[in-house]
OpenMM code with the backbone's topology and positions (N, CA, C; nanometers):
from openmm import Vec3, app, unit

residues = "MET ARG ILE LYS ARG ARG PRO TYR GLY VAL PHE VAL LEU ASP MET THR PRO MET ILE ASP VAL VAL PHE LEU LEU LEU ILE PHE PHE LEU THR THR ALA GLN LEU ALA GLN MET ALA SER THR PRO VAL GLU LEU PRO GLU GLU ALA GLY ASN GLU ASP ALA ALA THR GLY SER ALA GLY MET VAL VAL ASN VAL ASP ALA ALA GLY VAL ILE THR VAL VAL ASP ASP VAL VAL GLU PRO ASN GLU LEU ALA LEU ARG ALA LYS GLU VAL LEU ALA GLN ASP PRO VAL ALA VAL PRO ILE ILE ARG ALA ASP ARG ARG ALA ASP ALA ALA ARG LEU ASN LEU VAL VAL ASP GLY LEU ARG SER GLY GLY PHE ARG SER VAL ARG VAL ALA THR THR SER SER LYS GLY GLU VAL GLN".split()
positions = [
    Vec3(3.2189, 7.6947, 1.0090),
    Vec3(3.2481, 7.5241, 0.9865),
    Vec3(3.2643, 7.4767, 0.8613),
    Vec3(3.4200, 7.4435, 0.8142),
    Vec3(3.4128, 7.3922, 0.7015),
    Vec3(3.3988, 7.2350, 0.6493),
    Vec3(3.3736, 7.2351, 0.5711),
    Vec3(3.3442, 7.0400, 0.5352),
    Vec3(3.4269, 7.0324, 0.4818),
    Vec3(3.4953, 6.8700, 0.4837),
    Vec3(3.5850, 6.8432, 0.4325),
    Vec3(3.5731, 6.7540, 0.3126),
    Vec3(3.6178, 6.8018, 0.1855),
    Vec3(3.5665, 6.6531, 0.0606),
    Vec3(3.6489, 6.6356, 0.0203),
    Vec3(3.6174, 6.5058, 0.0089),
    Vec3(3.6887, 6.3898, -0.0335),
    Vec3(3.7552, 6.4690, -0.2016),
    Vec3(3.8828, 6.3930, -0.1932),
    Vec3(3.9553, 6.4109, -0.2841),
    Vec3(3.9007, 6.2860, -0.4190),
    Vec3(3.9039, 6.3919, -0.5300),
    Vec3(3.8227, 6.2730, -0.6556),
    Vec3(3.9291, 6.1820, -0.6989),
    Vec3(3.8403, 6.0824, -0.7496),
    Vec3(3.9065, 5.9642, -0.7810),
    Vec3(3.9342, 5.8525, -0.6331),
    Vec3(3.8529, 5.8581, -0.6030),
    Vec3(3.9131, 5.8031, -0.4087),
    Vec3(3.7355, 5.7893, -0.3912),
    Vec3(3.7005, 5.6526, -0.4670),
    Vec3(3.5877, 5.5296, -0.4584),
    Vec3(3.6275, 5.4350, -0.4409),
    Vec3(3.5420, 5.3335, -0.3345),
    Vec3(3.5734, 5.2024, -0.2643),
    Vec3(3.4724, 5.2166, -0.3265),
    Vec3(3.4606, 5.0383, -0.3498),
    Vec3(3.3267, 4.9402, -0.4066),
    Vec3(3.3660, 4.8563, -0.3378),
    Vec3(3.3265, 4.7845, -0.2597),
    Vec3(3.3204, 4.6944, -0.1701),
    Vec3(3.2472, 4.5552, -0.2299),
    Vec3(3.2545, 4.4446, -0.3281),
    Vec3(3.2754, 4.3760, -0.4160),
    Vec3(3.1818, 4.2412, -0.2793),
    Vec3(3.2143, 4.2232, -0.2090),
    Vec3(3.1765, 4.1159, -0.1295),
    Vec3(3.0866, 4.0761, -0.1092),
    Vec3(2.9412, 4.1784, -0.0337),
    Vec3(2.8451, 4.1404, -0.0586),
    Vec3(2.7947, 4.1060, -0.1642),
    Vec3(2.7844, 4.1223, -0.2773),
    Vec3(2.7431, 4.1291, -0.3897),
    Vec3(2.8020, 4.0123, -0.4441),
    Vec3(2.9153, 3.9491, -0.3834),
    Vec3(2.9664, 3.7882, -0.3896),
    Vec3(2.9158, 3.7260, -0.3738),
    Vec3(2.8631, 3.7529, -0.2492),
    Vec3(2.8141, 3.6630, -0.1255),
    Vec3(2.6623, 3.6085, -0.1548),
    Vec3(2.6454, 3.7134, -0.2446),
    Vec3(2.4865, 3.7257, -0.2714),
    Vec3(2.4857, 3.6344, -0.3763),
    Vec3(2.5662, 3.6564, -0.4775),
    Vec3(2.5850, 3.5840, -0.6092),
    Vec3(2.5590, 3.4085, -0.5287),
    Vec3(2.6923, 3.3965, -0.4978),
    Vec3(2.7049, 3.2118, -0.4372),
    Vec3(2.5564, 3.1992, -0.3561),
    Vec3(2.5255, 3.2326, -0.2872),
    Vec3(2.4061, 3.2166, -0.2361),
    Vec3(2.2689, 3.1336, -0.2724),
    Vec3(2.2672, 3.2751, -0.4677),
    Vec3(2.1821, 3.2357, -0.5532),
    Vec3(2.2068, 3.0620, -0.6144),
    Vec3(2.3823, 3.0826, -0.6609),
    Vec3(2.4068, 2.9512, -0.7295),
    Vec3(2.4024, 2.8503, -0.6441),
    Vec3(2.3778, 2.8393, -0.4925),
    Vec3(2.3870, 2.7321, -0.3788),
    Vec3(2.2192, 2.7443, -0.3832),
    Vec3(2.1041, 2.8117, -0.3983),
    Vec3(2.0373, 2.7689, -0.3989),
    Vec3(1.9173, 2.7087, -0.5070),
    Vec3(1.9416, 2.7121, -0.6726),
    Vec3(1.8998, 2.7013, -0.7310),
    Vec3(1.9613, 2.5751, -0.8133),
    Vec3(2.1182, 2.5718, -0.7256),
    Vec3(2.1293, 2.4140, -0.7407),
    Vec3(2.0741, 2.3303, -0.7159),
    Vec3(2.0405, 2.2919, -0.5660),
    Vec3(2.0172, 2.2680, -0.4761),
    Vec3(1.8257, 2.2790, -0.4730),
    Vec3(1.8228, 2.3222, -0.5438),
    Vec3(1.6355, 2.3189, -0.5846),
    Vec3(1.6339, 2.2440, -0.7101),
    Vec3(1.7526, 2.2528, -0.8037),
    Vec3(1.7264, 2.1840, -0.9650),
    Vec3(1.7130, 2.0231, -0.8621),
    Vec3(1.8316, 1.9751, -0.7701),
    Vec3(1.8717, 1.8063, -0.7931),
    Vec3(1.7269, 1.7448, -0.6444),
    Vec3(1.6507, 1.8711, -0.5784),
    Vec3(1.5539, 1.8183, -0.4882),
    Vec3(1.4604, 1.7819, -0.6127),
    Vec3(1.4594, 1.8284, -0.7648),
    Vec3(1.3456, 1.8648, -0.7793),
    Vec3(1.3351, 1.7095, -0.9175),
    Vec3(1.4634, 1.6858, -0.9363),
    Vec3(1.4806, 1.5813, -0.9910),
    Vec3(1.4109, 1.4346, -0.8837),
    Vec3(1.5288, 1.4888, -0.7551),
    Vec3(1.4561, 1.3383, -0.6901),
    Vec3(1.3091, 1.3699, -0.6533),
    Vec3(1.2388, 1.4128, -0.6287),
    Vec3(1.0868, 1.4534, -0.6538),
    Vec3(1.0160, 1.3810, -0.7473),
    Vec3(1.0379, 1.3409, -0.8330),
    Vec3(0.9492, 1.2559, -0.9516),
    Vec3(1.0175, 1.1523, -0.9524),
    Vec3(0.9031, 1.0117, -0.9261),
    Vec3(0.9085, 0.8617, -0.9263),
    Vec3(0.9228, 0.8410, -1.0981),
    Vec3(1.0349, 0.7522, -1.0995),
    Vec3(1.0551, 0.7434, -1.2610),
    Vec3(0.9531, 0.6412, -1.2969),
    Vec3(0.8043, 0.6619, -1.3746),
    Vec3(0.7181, 0.5639, -1.4315),
    Vec3(0.7119, 0.5455, -1.5608),
    Vec3(0.6495, 0.4888, -1.6496),
    Vec3(0.6710, 0.4499, -1.7771),
    Vec3(0.5387, 0.4563, -1.8490),
    Vec3(0.5355, 0.5955, -1.8934),
    Vec3(0.3801, 0.6797, -1.8827),
    Vec3(0.3167, 0.5829, -1.9733),
    Vec3(0.1979, 0.5201, -2.0270),
    Vec3(0.1887, 0.4774, -2.1278),
    Vec3(0.0761, 0.5546, -2.3028),
    Vec3(0.1234, 0.5338, -2.3759),
    Vec3(0.1114, 0.5982, -2.4967),
    Vec3(-0.0066, 0.6131, -2.5691),
    Vec3(-0.0480, 0.7631, -2.5432),
    Vec3(-0.1470, 0.7778, -2.6271),
    Vec3(-0.2033, 0.9339, -2.6979),
    Vec3(-0.2795, 0.9469, -2.7949),
    Vec3(-0.2297, 1.0561, -2.8685),
    Vec3(-0.2533, 1.1654, -2.8669),
    Vec3(-0.3773, 1.1602, -2.7081),
    Vec3(-0.3846, 1.2934, -2.5469),
    Vec3(-0.4397, 1.3674, -2.6623),
    Vec3(-0.4293, 1.5080, -2.5370),
    Vec3(-0.5307, 1.6546, -2.6408),
    Vec3(-0.4266, 1.7544, -2.6470),
    Vec3(-0.4287, 1.7855, -2.7432),
    Vec3(-0.3387, 1.9067, -2.7214),
    Vec3(-0.3752, 2.0241, -2.7278),
    Vec3(-0.4960, 2.0732, -2.6439),
    Vec3(-0.4839, 2.1553, -2.5614),
    Vec3(-0.4410, 2.1721, -2.4261),
    Vec3(-0.4070, 2.3474, -2.3846),
    Vec3(-0.3419, 2.3624, -2.2666),
    Vec3(-0.4301, 2.3253, -2.2164),
    Vec3(-0.3724, 2.2111, -2.0630),
    Vec3(-0.5480, 2.2025, -1.9571),
    Vec3(-0.4722, 2.3658, -1.8560),
    Vec3(-0.5756, 2.3850, -1.8645),
    Vec3(-0.6730, 2.4899, -1.7221),
    Vec3(-0.6608, 2.4046, -1.5886),
    Vec3(-0.6193, 2.5234, -1.5116),
    Vec3(-0.6490, 2.4926, -1.3748),
    Vec3(-0.4586, 2.4138, -1.3051),
    Vec3(-0.4384, 2.4901, -1.2187),
    Vec3(-0.3082, 2.4472, -1.0769),
    Vec3(-0.3197, 2.2506, -1.0605),
    Vec3(-0.1570, 2.1940, -1.1291),
    Vec3(-0.1190, 2.0850, -1.0713),
    Vec3(-0.1260, 2.0564, -0.8922),
    Vec3(-0.1531, 2.0998, -0.8283),
    Vec3(-0.1535, 2.0938, -0.6664),
    Vec3(-0.1777, 1.9750, -0.6327),
    Vec3(-0.1492, 1.8499, -0.7015),
    Vec3(-0.1296, 1.7132, -0.6607),
    Vec3(-0.0812, 1.5872, -0.7639),
    Vec3(0.0172, 1.6085, -0.7231),
    Vec3(0.0747, 1.4896, -0.8795),
    Vec3(0.1013, 1.3692, -0.8167),
    Vec3(0.0324, 1.2267, -0.8202),
    Vec3(0.0414, 1.0665, -0.7325),
    Vec3(0.0470, 1.0157, -0.8449),
    Vec3(0.1351, 0.9383, -0.7928),
    Vec3(0.2436, 0.8697, -0.8612),
    Vec3(0.1977, 0.6977, -0.8779),
    Vec3(0.1590, 0.6072, -0.9384),
    Vec3(0.1858, 0.4656, -0.9244),
    Vec3(0.2452, 0.4386, -1.0409),
    Vec3(0.3255, 0.3315, -1.0047),
    Vec3(0.3755, 0.2324, -0.9914),
    Vec3(0.3797, 0.1190, -1.0804),
    Vec3(0.4899, 0.0271, -1.1004),
    Vec3(0.4802, -0.0869, -1.2047),
    Vec3(0.3894, -0.1906, -1.0910),
    Vec3(0.4440, -0.2044, -0.9637),
    Vec3(0.4196, -0.3149, -0.8158),
    Vec3(0.2533, -0.1876, -0.7694),
    Vec3(0.2314, -0.0958, -0.8131),
    Vec3(0.0880, -0.0646, -0.7258),
    Vec3(0.1408, 0.0349, -0.6078),
    Vec3(0.2482, 0.0591, -0.6044),
    Vec3(0.2884, 0.1825, -0.4605),
    Vec3(0.2316, 0.2906, -0.5182),
    Vec3(0.1604, 0.3360, -0.4592),
    Vec3(0.1100, 0.4303, -0.5027),
    Vec3(0.1989, 0.6221, -0.4087),
    Vec3(0.2767, 0.7028, -0.4706),
    Vec3(0.3898, 0.8035, -0.3556),
    Vec3(0.2679, 0.9339, -0.4223),
    Vec3(0.2758, 0.9996, -0.3397),
    Vec3(0.2493, 1.1526, -0.3067),
    Vec3(0.3178, 1.2309, -0.2776),
    Vec3(0.4500, 1.2800, -0.3413),
    Vec3(0.6045, 1.4125, -0.2698),
    Vec3(0.6421, 1.2870, -0.2441),
    Vec3(0.7164, 1.1330, -0.3161),
    Vec3(0.8288, 1.0621, -0.2349),
    Vec3(0.7280, 1.0328, -0.0982),
    Vec3(0.6361, 1.0598, -0.0318),
    Vec3(0.5634, 0.9617, 0.0691),
    Vec3(0.4879, 0.8239, -0.0076),
    Vec3(0.5006, 0.7016, 0.0644),
    Vec3(0.4160, 0.6079, -0.0221),
    Vec3(0.2856, 0.6294, 0.1118),
    Vec3(0.1814, 0.6578, 0.0212),
    Vec3(0.0332, 0.6023, 0.0530),
    Vec3(-0.0563, 0.5536, 0.0109),
    Vec3(-0.1001, 0.5078, 0.0979),
    Vec3(-0.2623, 0.3681, 0.0477),
    Vec3(-0.3704, 0.4212, 0.0182),
    Vec3(-0.4819, 0.4520, -0.0735),
    Vec3(-0.5727, 0.4450, -0.1421),
    Vec3(-0.6997, 0.5347, -0.0510),
    Vec3(-0.6303, 0.5503, 0.0801),
    Vec3(-0.7732, 0.5815, 0.2073),
    Vec3(-0.7436, 0.6616, 0.2342),
    Vec3(-0.6036, 0.6678, 0.2530),
    Vec3(-0.5281, 0.8455, 0.2352),
    Vec3(-0.5752, 0.9257, 0.2094),
    Vec3(-0.5751, 0.9015, 0.0592),
    Vec3(-0.5695, 0.9547, -0.0472),
    Vec3(-0.6747, 1.1121, -0.0438),
    Vec3(-0.7950, 1.0237, 0.0259),
    Vec3(-0.9448, 1.1110, 0.0537),
    Vec3(-0.8481, 1.3095, 0.1526),
    Vec3(-0.7849, 1.2137, 0.2572),
    Vec3(-0.7624, 1.3009, 0.2847),
    Vec3(-0.6766, 1.4063, 0.2483),
    Vec3(-0.5299, 1.3854, 0.2326),
    Vec3(-0.4716, 1.4426, 0.1114),
    Vec3(-0.5358, 1.5200, -0.0096),
    Vec3(-0.6555, 1.4490, -0.0383),
    Vec3(-0.6818, 1.5426, -0.1116),
    Vec3(-0.7607, 1.6542, -0.0698),
    Vec3(-0.8246, 1.6720, 0.0086),
    Vec3(-0.9286, 1.7898, 0.1197),
    Vec3(-0.7862, 1.8546, 0.1865),
    Vec3(-0.7135, 1.8056, 0.2134),
    Vec3(-0.5576, 1.9364, 0.2199),
    Vec3(-0.5213, 1.9795, 0.0672),
    Vec3(-0.5068, 1.9139, 0.0377),
    Vec3(-0.4572, 1.9951, -0.1372),
    Vec3(-0.6268, 2.0916, -0.2400),
    Vec3(-0.6899, 2.0840, -0.1403),
    Vec3(-0.8273, 2.1805, -0.2068),
    Vec3(-0.8714, 2.2642, -0.1156),
    Vec3(-0.8148, 2.2889, 0.0207),
    Vec3(-0.8023, 2.4040, 0.1147),
    Vec3(-0.7450, 2.4700, 0.0536),
    Vec3(-0.5647, 2.4152, 0.0425),
    Vec3(-0.5590, 2.5553, -0.0344),
    Vec3(-0.5262, 2.6092, -0.1803),
    Vec3(-0.5753, 2.5167, -0.2406),
    Vec3(-0.6105, 2.5410, -0.3856),
    Vec3(-0.7532, 2.4975, -0.4167),
    Vec3(-0.8652, 2.5616, -0.3963),
    Vec3(-0.9785, 2.5111, -0.4092),
    Vec3(-0.9730, 2.4762, -0.6559),
    Vec3(-0.9196, 2.5306, -0.7155),
    Vec3(-0.9233, 2.5171, -0.8611),
    Vec3(-0.8173, 2.4197, -0.8644),
    Vec3(-0.7606, 2.3529, -0.8105),
    Vec3(-0.6814, 2.2749, -0.8303),
    Vec3(-0.7123, 2.1400, -0.8918),
    Vec3(-0.6674, 2.0787, -1.0116),
    Vec3(-0.6906, 1.9335, -1.0506),
    Vec3(-0.5457, 1.8606, -1.0214),
    Vec3(-0.5727, 1.7641, -0.9841),
    Vec3(-0.4592, 1.6316, -0.9748),
    Vec3(-0.4417, 1.6098, -1.0519),
    Vec3(-0.2179, 1.5425, -1.0849),
    Vec3(-0.2564, 1.4860, -1.2204),
    Vec3(-0.2363, 1.3452, -1.1279),
    Vec3(-0.2218, 1.2310, -1.2165),
    Vec3(-0.2285, 1.0909, -1.1719),
    Vec3(-0.1023, 1.0527, -1.3271),
    Vec3(0.0706, 0.9867, -1.2816),
    Vec3(0.1230, 0.9246, -1.3490),
    Vec3(0.1512, 0.7884, -1.3044),
    Vec3(0.0312, 0.7102, -1.3534),
    Vec3(-0.0182, 0.5647, -1.3531),
    Vec3(0.0938, 0.4645, -1.4518),
    Vec3(0.2002, 0.4137, -1.4226),
    Vec3(0.3177, 0.3629, -1.4726),
    Vec3(0.2284, 0.2587, -1.6048),
    Vec3(0.2269, 0.1846, -1.7262),
    Vec3(0.1790, 0.0995, -1.7829),
    Vec3(0.1574, -0.0112, -1.7988),
    Vec3(0.2322, -0.0509, -1.7067),
    Vec3(0.2473, -0.1652, -1.6153),
    Vec3(0.1452, -0.1970, -1.5028),
    Vec3(0.0112, -0.0997, -1.4585),
    Vec3(0.0193, -0.1127, -1.3273),
    Vec3(-0.0958, -0.1070, -1.3521),
    Vec3(-0.1685, -0.2314, -1.2514),
    Vec3(-0.2861, -0.2763, -1.2606),
    Vec3(-0.4208, -0.1561, -1.2822),
    Vec3(-0.5106, -0.1513, -1.3683),
    Vec3(-0.6039, -0.0656, -1.3876),
    Vec3(-0.6871, -0.0684, -1.2549),
    Vec3(-0.7303, -0.1792, -1.1638),
    Vec3(-0.8089, -0.1945, -1.0154),
    Vec3(-0.7201, -0.0927, -0.9233),
    Vec3(-0.6473, -0.0909, -0.9264),
    Vec3(-0.5403, 0.0093, -0.9003),
    Vec3(-0.5333, 0.1774, -0.8800),
    Vec3(-0.5256, 0.1737, -1.0220),
    Vec3(-0.5521, 0.2977, -1.0622),
    Vec3(-0.6994, 0.3688, -1.0831),
    Vec3(-0.8040, 0.2786, -1.0369),
    Vec3(-0.9506, 0.3438, -1.0313),
    Vec3(-0.9386, 0.2962, -0.8389),
    Vec3(-0.8478, 0.2850, -0.7768),
    Vec3(-0.8600, 0.2613, -0.6198),
    Vec3(-0.8042, 0.4995, -0.6369),
    Vec3(-0.6642, 0.4818, -0.6864),
    Vec3(-0.6708, 0.6540, -0.7004),
    Vec3(-0.8098, 0.7373, -0.7170),
    Vec3(-0.8493, 0.7274, -0.8479),
    Vec3(-0.9169, 0.7906, -0.8897),
    Vec3(-1.0787, 0.8544, -0.7921),
    Vec3(-1.0404, 0.6920, -0.6689),
    Vec3(-1.1810, 0.6734, -0.5901),
    Vec3(-1.1460, 0.7687, -0.4968),
    Vec3(-1.0471, 0.8070, -0.4703),
    Vec3(-0.9987, 0.8228, -0.3999),
    Vec3(-0.9958, 0.9878, -0.3697),
    Vec3(-0.9006, 1.0350, -0.4658),
    Vec3(-0.9105, 1.1522, -0.5004),
    Vec3(-1.0729, 1.2509, -0.5052),
    Vec3(-1.1588, 1.1306, -0.6074),
    Vec3(-1.3521, 1.2389, -0.5834),
    Vec3(-1.3637, 1.2190, -0.4743),
    Vec3(-1.3765, 1.1464, -0.3380),
    Vec3(-1.4082, 1.1589, -0.2470),
    Vec3(-1.3389, 1.2031, -0.1531),
    Vec3(-1.2273, 1.2779, -0.1982),
    Vec3(-1.1550, 1.3971, -0.1505),
    Vec3(-1.1820, 1.4904, -0.1494),
    Vec3(-1.2884, 1.5252, -0.3112),
    Vec3(-1.3515, 1.6225, -0.2792),
    Vec3(-1.3593, 1.6603, -0.4794),
    Vec3(-1.1980, 1.6243, -0.5426),
    Vec3(-1.1710, 1.6673, -0.6568),
    Vec3(-1.3043, 1.6325, -0.7397),
    Vec3(-1.3320, 1.6877, -0.8060),
    Vec3(-1.4690, 1.6287, -0.8960),
    Vec3(-1.3895, 1.6239, -1.0651),
    Vec3(-1.2095, 1.6525, -1.1207),
    Vec3(-1.1588, 1.5936, -1.2457),
    Vec3(-1.0185, 1.5533, -1.1742),
    Vec3(-0.9839, 1.4873, -1.2464),
    Vec3(-0.8283, 1.4552, -1.2520),
    Vec3(-0.7920, 1.4157, -1.4025),
    Vec3(-0.6667, 1.3900, -1.4257),
    Vec3(-0.5533, 1.4616, -1.5405),
    Vec3(-0.4906, 1.3703, -1.5333),
    Vec3(-0.4838, 1.2020, -1.6279),
    Vec3(-0.3854, 1.1536, -1.6075),
    Vec3(-0.2547, 1.1311, -1.7040),
    Vec3(-0.1381, 1.1752, -1.6643),
    Vec3(-0.0523, 1.1336, -1.7535),
    Vec3(0.0771, 1.0714, -1.9100),
    Vec3(0.0237, 1.0910, -2.0080),
    Vec3(0.0383, 0.9448, -2.1110),
    Vec3(0.1747, 1.0538, -2.1775),
    Vec3(0.2575, 0.9370, -2.2208),
    Vec3(0.3139, 0.9619, -2.3475),
    Vec3(0.2483, 1.0174, -2.4679),
    Vec3(0.2820, 1.0698, -2.5880),
    Vec3(0.2779, 1.0232, -2.7254),
    Vec3(0.3648, 0.9854, -2.7871),
    Vec3(0.3201, 0.9309, -2.8992),
    Vec3(0.3665, 0.8519, -2.9878),
    Vec3(0.4932, 0.9036, -3.0156),
    Vec3(0.5409, 1.0352, -2.9759),
    Vec3(0.6662, 1.0820, -3.0201),
    Vec3(0.7329, 1.1075, -2.9240),
    Vec3(0.6933, 1.0735, -2.8234),
    Vec3(0.7461, 1.1023, -2.6514),
    Vec3(0.7304, 1.1961, -2.5633),
    Vec3(0.6501, 1.2895, -2.5882),
    Vec3(0.6117, 1.3811, -2.5478),
    Vec3(0.5565, 1.3889, -2.3698),
    Vec3(0.5592, 1.4377, -2.3107),
    Vec3(0.4402, 1.3935, -2.2288),
    Vec3(0.3201, 1.4688, -2.2322),
    Vec3(0.2685, 1.4523, -2.1902),
    Vec3(0.1102, 1.5347, -2.2315),
    Vec3(0.0660, 1.5676, -2.0676),
] * unit.nanometer
topology = app.Topology()
chain = topology.addChain("A")
for resn in residues:
    res = topology.addResidue(resn, chain)
    for name in ("N", "CA", "C"):
        topology.addAtom(name, app.Element.getBySymbol(name[0]), res)
């Protein structure tokens, strides 16, 4: 039995699958970048010297409180009594998570206290409050 040999120099490399994968990755990253920008509620954070140390624990939950006192979690408007349920869900997935509260500097302190109480009744032992330093950096 004779085996047919291919002539040297005839090697075909099909680039179509690789180009398809590159375009799919490009679309994926552009889409997720747009969604990440829309997910953050614009709030004017209070200025504080803050702590320069790196925070420990993952931010499993980000709670936004705008100037009008509206509480949002992942772009969903949430009432203070619903925060405990959301906190329990997050703690079930990540028991060491520490939530971040992004409260507008013009929001009522009573509303911020309701958020902290809701998160603590949901099982969180501590919370972090996002601030900006006098240099404009978010801490």
